[in-house]
N, C-alpha and C positions, 0 to 999 in steps of 0.2 A: 388605225390610232384612235378612230371613234367611237370602238367598242373596246379596249384599251382603258381607256377616258371610264368610257362606263360603268366598268369593271369597279371604278374606285367611286361612284358616288351611291348616296343611298339613295333607295326607294322613290322619296318621296321629290329625291333631285333628278333623277332619271325622268322622272313622270313629268317632270315644271320643263326639262331639256327635250323629251318629246311633243310638249303643245306648242315648246317656243318654236324645234321647230315644222309644226304641221301646222301653225299660224304663219311662221315664213314661203309656206309652197300655197298656201293659201292668197298670198297678196300677190304672190310671185303672177299667179296662172289668171290673177285678175289681171291685172298688169296687160298680159300679153293679151288676154282678150278681148282688153278696150283699144289694145294696140292691132290688132287680123279686122275688128269692127272696121276704127280708123281709116285706118287704111288700105279695106276694102280682100283681105285676105283671110273670107269665109268661108273658104277648103278645107281647112282644117276645126273649124267651132263643139263636133258633137265630140271627138275626141278630147277639146280640151273641157269643158262641159264634165264627164264621164270624171275625168280627175278631179275637176274641181269639189263634183258632189264626193266624191269617195274619201275625198283629204279633210269637207265642210264634219261628213259623219265622223270620222279621224277626232277629228278636235272635238265635237260632240262627246263622244266617250270619251276622250283621255280631260276635256273637262270636267264633267260631272263624275271623275275619277277623283282628280288633282280633290275641287271640292271637298267631297270627300272625303279622302285622307287627312286634306290640310285641320293641325293640327289649329285648336280655338285657345 
């Protein structure tokens, strides 16, 4: 369904949707890390930090593209 909706979006709108999704993933991973630290679940933090780093890098790239392509 998501790819079907993506088909009808303009490239700038697709970029904005990807940016929103990356920001959502970053916030959810941060919440999960906070929960793990506060409840003593330290066995999975490296996995979460790797995913957080990946989504932060993706967010930076998407944000740069979004700003570059944004009409003035």
